[in-house]
N, C-alpha and C positions, 0 to 999 in steps of 0.2 A: 504493500499499500504507498501511495505516495505522500511525503508530509506536507502538509500545507505549509505557506509561507506567511510568518511571523510579522505581524506589524511592528515598527518603528518603535521605540522608548519615546515616550510623550505623544505620539499620534496614535490611538490602537486602532482608528478606522481605516480600511483600504477599501471600503465601498459605502455609497448613500444611499437611503431608501427612496423612493421617489419623494416623499414628503422632504426629508432632509435637502433633498437635491433644491427642490423648486422654492424652499425656505432660503437656502443658501444664492441661488439666482435672481431670487426678488420675481420670480413669476409667478401666477396661479397654476392653481393645479390642472385646471384643463389643458392649458397650455404646455405644461410639463408632460401631460401624456400625450397631446398629440405630437409633440417633437420626437416622443420613444419611439411612436406608431409608424412615423414617416421615415423614420432610422436617422433623423437630424442628430439624436442623442443615441449612442451607443449603450445599448443593457446588456446586463446577462440574466436569465431568466431561470429561477428556480422552483418549479411547480407554478405557485402563484403568485411568489415572492419575482420582483424586479429591484435590480441592483444596479446602480450606476457607480462607475471606477472613479473614485475619490481623485487620482491622478488628472481623470479627463477633466472632471469640472473644476478643479485648481487651475489646468492649463487655460480653460475657457475666460475665467475669472482674470487671469495674469497677463492674457491677450487683449481684454477689453481694458484694463488699466493702462497697458501701453500706447493704444489709441490717442 
């Protein structure tokens, strides 16, 4: 069995839930799900749970602040 990658000290999360993601981005829930469903935001689906890479969201936010 493969070992899972352990998160770094100080920031234990590697992924966000949809709720955490839309609050972090400052968008509404409906827009978040629309962006996920049309493929604009890549996600990981585990059964009914949808997870979004923290590094992807952090990259989006970093690119916005550079503009």
